[in-house]
N, C-alpha and C positions, 0 to 999 in steps of 0.2 A: 884497757888499750886494745887488747885482742878483740873484744866484742866490737869496739868502734871500727877497727880495721876490717872485720868481716862484713860490717854493715856497708862500708865503702865498696868492697869487692862486689857484694850482692847488688848494690845500686848500679854499679858499672855494667854488670852482666844484664841486668834488667833493662838498662838504657839501650844496650846493644841489641837485645832481643826485640824491643819495641821498634827500634830503628829499622831492623831487618824486616819486620812485619809491615812496617809503613812503606818500606821500599817496594815490597812485593805487591802492595795494594794501591800504590800511587796511580797506576794505570787504570784502576777501576774506580768508577764513581761510587758514591754512597749506595749501599745495597747493590753491588756490581754483579747481579745475576739476571740473565735473560730467562723469564719464566718459560717461554716456549719459542722454539725455532721451527718453522714449518715451511714446506715447499712441495713441489710435485715433480714426478718423473714421467716423461713421455718417450715412447719408442721413436727413434730417429726416422725410421723408414715408414712405419705404418701410421705414425702420429697418434696412435692409441695410447691410453694410460698404461704405464708399466707397473703392474701389480706384483706384490710379493718379491720385491727386489731388495736385497740386503744392503744396508748403507752404514758406514761408520762416520762419526763426526769426532774430530780430535781438536780439543782446545789447545791452542799453541801457547796459552798463558799458563795453564796448569799441567798440560801434557796428558790430561785425562781423556780416555776414549769412550764415546757413547755409541751404542748400536741400536738399530731399529730396522724395520722393513716397511715398504709401502703397502697401503691398503688397496681395496678393489678399485679405487679411483686414482691410484698412483700417488696419493698423498703420504708424506712422512712427517714425523714430529719428534723433536728432541726437547727435553724438559730440564730446566735449571742448569743452564750452561753459562759459565762465567763470560762476562763481556770481554771483547778483544778479538784478536786474530784467531781464525778457525780454519780447518781444512775438512771438506766433505769428500768422502771416497766411496766409489761403487766397489763393493767386494763380492757381489753376487756371482755365483759360478756360471750363470748363463749370459752374463753381460760383460762387456769389455771393461777392464779396470780403468777407471778415470778418477781424477781428483779436481776439486773446485775450491779455490781459496776465497774467503770472504772475511768481513770484520764487522763486529757489532759494537755499539757505543751506548752512552747513557740514554739515547733516544729509544733504545730497544729494551727497556726494562720489562715491559709487559710482554712484548712479542717481537719476533723478527720474521718477516714473510718474504720469500723470494718472489719477485715480480713476475717472472716467467718460468715455465716448466724447464727442467734440465732435460736436454735431449741425450738419450742413452742408446748405445748400439748393442744389439745382440752379439754375444760371442759365437753362438751357434744358431743358425737359422732353423726354421721349423722343419726343414727337410733332414737336418742332421742332429736334431736335438734328442738323441736317444742313445742307449747302450753304454752305461758305465761298466767298469770292470774293477773288481776288488783284487788287489795284488797283495800277497803275503810274503814278506821278506824272510830270510833265513832266521833272523832274530825273533820272528814271530809277530813283528809289528805289521799292521795292515794299513794300506792307504788306498784311496779310490782314484783310479785313472779315469778321468772324465771323458765321456762320449767315446769310449774305446772302439766300439764296433762301427759307429758312424765315421770315425776318423779312419778306420781301416777301409771302409767303403769309399771314402773320399780319395784315398791313395789309389785304389783300383780305378776309379773313374778318371783321375788325372793321368794314370798310366795309359789307359786306352786312348784318352784325348791326345796325349803327347805322341803316342804311336801313330795316330791318324795324321797329326801335323807333320810328322817326319816322313811318312809315306807319300803324302801330297807334295812335300818338299822334294823328295826323291824324283817323283814324277815330273815336277817342274824343272828340276835340274837336267833331266834327260831331254826335255823339250828345249831347254836353253842351249844345250850342246848341239842339238839339231839346228837351231836357229843360227848359231855361230857358224856351223858348217855350211848352211845355206848362203849366208852372207858372203863368206869367203869364196864360195864356188860361183857366185853370181857373175863376177867379172870374167872369170875363166869360161863360164858357159857362153857368154856373149861372143867370145873369140873362137868358139868351136865352129868348125866348118860343117855346114849343113849338107848331108849327103844328097845326091841327086837321084831322082827316080828314073830307072831304066825301063821303059815300057816294053822293049823287045825281050828283055829277060825277066819280066815280072812273073813271080810265082802265082799259082792259083790260090785264090782266097775265097773262103766261105763266110758269109755274113749270117750270124744266127740272131734271131729276134724272138727271145722267149716271152710269152704273153699268157696272161690269165685274166679274162674278163676286163678287157681294156677298150671298151667301146668308144671312149672319148678320144683316144689317141692312136688307135691301131692303124688307121689309114695313113696318118701323118708319118709314122716311122717307116712304114713299108715304102711309101713314096719317096722318102728321104734316102733310104738305102738303095732303092732302084736308081736314083739319080747320081750315085757315086761315079766320079770320073775315073774309070778303071777299064782296062781292056775287057770287053764283054765275053770273050772266049776263055777268060781266066777268072771268071766271076760267078759265084753261086749265092743264092739267098735261101735260107731255111727259116720259115716262120713256124716256131715251135709253140703250138697253140694248145693250151690246157683248158680253154674256156668252156663254161657251161651255160652261157647266156647268148644273146644275139651277136656277141663279138665274133663267134666262130663263123657266122654267116657273112659278116662284114669283111672278115679276113678272106674267106673263100672267094667272095666276089672280086675283091681287089687283086688277089693272087692270080685268079683266072684272067683278069683284064691285062695284067702285066705279062703273064706267060704267053698270051696271044701275040705280044709284040716280039716274041723270040727271047725274052729274058729267061735265064736259068733260075727259076724260082719254084719252091715247093712249099706246100702247106701241110705240115705234119701235125695232125690233131690227135691228142691222146684222150681217152676216156678215163683212164686210171691215172691219177695224179701222184703216184708213188714217187717220193723224193722231191716233189715240188719242182722248183727251178733246176736244181742240180739233177734231178731225175730226168727232166726233159732234155737237158744238155747231154747227159750220158746216153740217153736212149737214141739220140740222133747221130752219135759219133760214127756208127757204121755206115751212114749215108752221107758223110762229109766228103766232098770231092777235093777240097783245097788242102794245100800244105799248111795253110795258116787259117785261123778261125777268129774273126772279129765278132764281138758280142756287144749288142746294144739293148738296154731296157727300153720299154715302150715310150717313156717320156723324154727320150733324147732326140735331138735334132742336129746331128753332126753336119759339118760342112761337106760339100761334095768332093773336096780335095783331100778328105781325111786319109784315105788309103795311100795316096800319092805322097803325103807328108810323113807317114808313119812307116810304111813298108821298107824304105831304104835303111832303117836303123837295125834291121834284123841281120846283124853280122853273126859270125860263128859263136855259138854259146849263148846267144840271146834267146830266151824262151818266151818273154812277154814284153810288149811295148804298151805302156799305159799313158793315156792322155789326161789332161786336166779337165775337170768338170767346169763348165760355165753355168750361167744362170739366166734362163729365159725370162723369169718373172721376179727378178731381185727386188724391184721397186714396188711390188704389189702392196706390201704392208711392212710394218716394223718387224713382224714375225719372219718374213722372207729375207729382210735385210740382215737380221741377226743370224739366220741360217747361213746366208752367203758369207758373213763375216767368219763364222766358225769353220765352214768348209774350205774357205780360202786358206785358213791356217793349216788345215790338213794337207791340202794339195800343194801348197808352196813349201812349208817348212818340213812337215813330216815326210811327205814323199820326196820332195826335193832335197832335204837335208840328209835323209837316210841314203838316197841314191848317190848323193855327192860323196858320202863317207864310205860307200861300198857296203852298207848294211842291207839287211832284208827289207823289202817293201812288199806291199800287197797289191794284187790285181783288185780293182775296186768293184768287180762284179759287172762292169759295163764300161763302154768307151775305151776298150783296149783290145789288143790282138794277141792270141796265143799261137805258138808254134805247135802243130798237132802232135809231133813226137814228144814235145815237153810234157803235154797232158798225159800221154800214154806212159811215159817212163816214170812220171810221178805217181802213177797208180790210178789216174782217171778221176772223174767227178764222183765224190762221195757225198751222201746226203744225211749223215748222222749229226750234222750241226746246221744251224740256220745261216751261217756265213760260209758257204761252200767255196767262195772265192778266196777268203783268207786261209782256209784249210789247204786248198790245193797250192796256193802261193808258197806256203812254207814247206810243204812236201817237195815241191819242185826246187826251191832254192837250197834246201839242205842237201839235195842231190847234185848240186853244182851248177844248176842253171842260173843265168844272170837275167835281171829284169832292167829294162830301160824306161825311165820316166821322162816324158816330154812336157815340160811346163808350158811351152809356147804353142802347143797344139791344143786348142780348146774345143771341147765337145759340149755345147749348151744343153741344159736339161731343165726340167721343171722342178721347182721347189714346192713342198707341201704348203698349201695356203690356209689350212685349218689346224688348230691345236691337236685335234684327235688324229689327223693324218700324220702330223709331226711325231706325236708320241708313239704311234704305231711303228713308224720307221725306226725311231730311236730304240724301241723295245726290241725289235729284231736285230739291230746292230749290236746292242749291248749284250743281249742274251747269247747271240751267236759268237761274240768275242769271248765270252766266258766259257762257252762250250769248246771253242778251239783251244783255249788255254788248258783246260782239263785234258783235252785230247793230245796236245802237242808238247807240253812243257818238258816231259821226261825225254822225249825224242830230241828236242832242241838242245838239252843239256848234254846228252850222251852221244848224239849222232856223230860219227867220225868225220874229221875233215872240216868241221865248222870252226871258224875263228872265235876266240874268246870274246872279242868285242861284239861279234854278231850274236853270240849267245846272250850277252848282257842286254843289248838293245832289242833283240828279238823277244826276250823274256819280258821286258818292259812294254814292248809293243803289244804282245798278246795279253798282258795284264792290265793295260791302260783303261779298259772299261770299268775296272774295279775302283777307279778313283771316285766314282759317283757313290759307292758304298762308304768310302772314307769321308766324303763331304757330308753325306747324310748323318753318319754317326757323329762327326765333329759338330755339326750344327745343333743336333739334339743335346749332346753332352755339354755344349756351351751354356745351356740353361742351368745345368747342375754345377758347372764350374763357377758360375756367379754366386751360387749359394755356398760353395766351398770357400770362395774368396771372402765372403762375409763371415764364415764360421771359424776358419782355422788360420790364424795369422802365421803359424809356423809352416803352412803349405803354400803361402802366397808366392814363394820363389818359383813354383811350377809355372806361374802365369807368364814368366818371361819367355817360355817356349812359344808364346804367341808371335814372337818375332819370326818364327819359321813361316807363319802364314803371310806375313808382310813380304818376306823375301820371295815366297812362292808367287805371290801376286805380281811382284816386280818382274820376275823371270818370265811369267806368262805374258806380261804387257810387252816385253821385248820380243817375244815370240810372235805375238799377233801384230805388233807394229810393222814388222818386216814382211808380213804376209798381207797386210791391208792394201787393197788395190784401189782405194779411193783417194789417194793423195793427188791433189789438184793444183795447189797454189803455194803460198808462203808457208814456211815450216810451222810457225806458231799457230796459224789457222788450222792446218792439218792436224797438229798435235792436239789442240783443244777438241776438234771434231772426233779425233780417234779416242781420246779419253772418255768422252761421252758415250761413244759406241761401245767401248770396251766395258764400261761399267754396266751398260744395259745388257750386254752379252753375258757378263758374269752373273748378273742378277737373275736372269731367266735360266741360265745353265745350272746354277746352284739349286734353284727350285725344281728343276727337272730331275734332281738327284733322287727324289722319292720313287718316281715311276721307273727311272733307270736302274736304281739299286735293286728294286724288286726283280727286274729282268735279269740282272747279273746274278742275283742269288738263285733264281730259277735255273740259270745255266750251270752254276756250280753244283746245285743239288740234283742235276740230271732230270729236272721236270720237263718233259717233252711237250711241245705245242706245235701247231700247224704253222706253215710259212704264211704269215699274213702280209701280203704285199701292200705297199703304200698306194692309196687311191690316187689316180692321176686325174687332172682336171682340164687340161688344155685351155688354161685361162691365164691371160697376161695382165689384165686390168680388172678392177673390182666390178665394173659395169658388165663384164662378160659372164660373171658367175651366176649360174641359174640353178645351182644345186648339183649334187653328185650322189647317185644311188649307192655307190660303193663305200662312201664315207659314213659308216655306221657310227652313231653316237648314243651313248647311254651313260648315266651317272653311276660311277663305280665307287667302291670303297676307297680306292686310291684318291679319287676326286674329293670325297668327303674329308679324307685325312689332309689333303692339300689345303682345304679351307680351314680346318682346325689349326694346322701349323701356321697359316697366315695370322690367325687371331692370337695364338700363343706368342709368336715372335713379335707381333705388333704390340701386344700388351707389355712384353718385357722391355722392348725398346723405349716405349713411352715412360714406363715406370723408372727405368734406369736414368733416362734423360732428366726426369723431374728431380731425382735424388742426386744428380750431378755425377753419376758414375758412367762416364761416356766411353769407356774403353771398347765395349763390344756393340755400342749403339749403331754405328754404321753397318756392321755385319748383320745385325738383326733387322735393321731397316731394309737392307737389300733382300734378305730372305722374305720379309713381309711383302715387299713389292712384287718379288718374283712369284711367290705362291699366290698372291692376289691376282696377278696377270693370268696365270694358268687357270686358277679356279673360276674367275669370272668369265674368261674366254670360253671355258667349257660350258658354263651355265648359259651363256649367250648362244653358243652353237646348238645346244640341246633345245633351247627355246625356239630358235628359228627353224629347227627341224620339225618341231611339233606343230 
């Protein structure tokens, strides 16, 4: 009986075991093993075969995990895998972890081949694929911190990149506040009563015309100054001539001709150019007869009523009256259009906004009038910087003198018509601004009696040429930031700081919209025209950051250079241009670097667009176009000169 009972129990257990085995294998066909599963991996960005990539395959039927790595052609193979649902996982340290689900069936007993290569993404780009660090815990256990040093470098790059974004944002905020002040003051300014000129009590004025080798425009500015509508007995002209070519003879002839008519005009010619323009102005001070000194560069053509419209503003405490620059040849080319666009921003918003808020402004070197005692009390003209006008302006205002800016009084001048002339002008302004910052910033912060708001805005004003250094660093680092974005997912949150750049652009668009003087018709038409011009302006301005940044760095390092004055052309339309012997052109290292940057940013923009990473494509396209315009314009000018 017992033996029979045991047989029954054994039979039951055997039946249950067979049933369980059958249940587990119901999903598998006869011989339910796939002999080989094969596929291929390809790099998502390069499209190349991804070799030596570690992969796991997990059978969801049995739970077993199989491991392999790709060969030189990116192929992988798994052998004797049960049929059914599976999961393929990338576990390689250099590639982003990804999983792919698939299923095999009885049709795949011999093999299962994936029809297309799997696209895999590098966890770390070629630029940051280095520098592991072994960490030993207190317990003695060791583990490897992958790409430690490149990760650290990435953080440093992102830190500098973010700092540049914030500094540019700070600059744009300052410009935004000036634009708001300008807009608020515009209605008030229209209601201001214009003071009348009293010819009987008019003070004596000296007109100074500093020149150096200006054969194309010398006669024009002398004749223009001589035609000023002002009492002749209270009027003096000094032609401050440092010329070394035929210009000095042209000036001598014209001065003698005008002096013969009874005009109080002198030709002061220096052989020694010590101090350049500032030296010439300072050297002539002991021969100034007027209480006030009006200064004009050789390319200006002020209206004959200039003195009548400006002199009445010299109330007590006013040391300088500055007029707005106009543009004789604005429509000559796109280059002159863009210059006019930028200069209008300075003369409307910066000068107008600062003056409306009571902050310091600067005499622009020309088209303005100084009170002689203001120059003397501020310490006179000094020539240790290339922007003697900015230097003297701050020294005077810190001592309590007020400056008056007249936006409605326009003094037309010539804009540079060649890229080389423009870059020469920009180099002098940017380097001189940096030199003034080094010279003045401590005094501005510590000088007694200066309002805190004037210190803040003055500091930003003196420092604003440095924005080109930040733009250059930002643009170059943006190339590395893209690699960091590809390499370290945990650092991608830094990318959100790019919003600062968008905000800065919007603030600057507000700034330039209110200074744009080409509004002609319906708002939408004007808006679209403005957007196009603003983008063109930003494109070229960002590309000028290389040459301008070099100038700023030279200024900060104290590297001295001569005062290279901007060549004047006396040309209003293209058919009038016959060449200019002063506009020297040669291909420099900076020009070559501009061409190289054009290629680098262009390649990056195209590559990222192809891969669908569009975040920085517009920025890099603008840099490509900007550097291309500058580079090819330079080549064209050099070729035409040859």
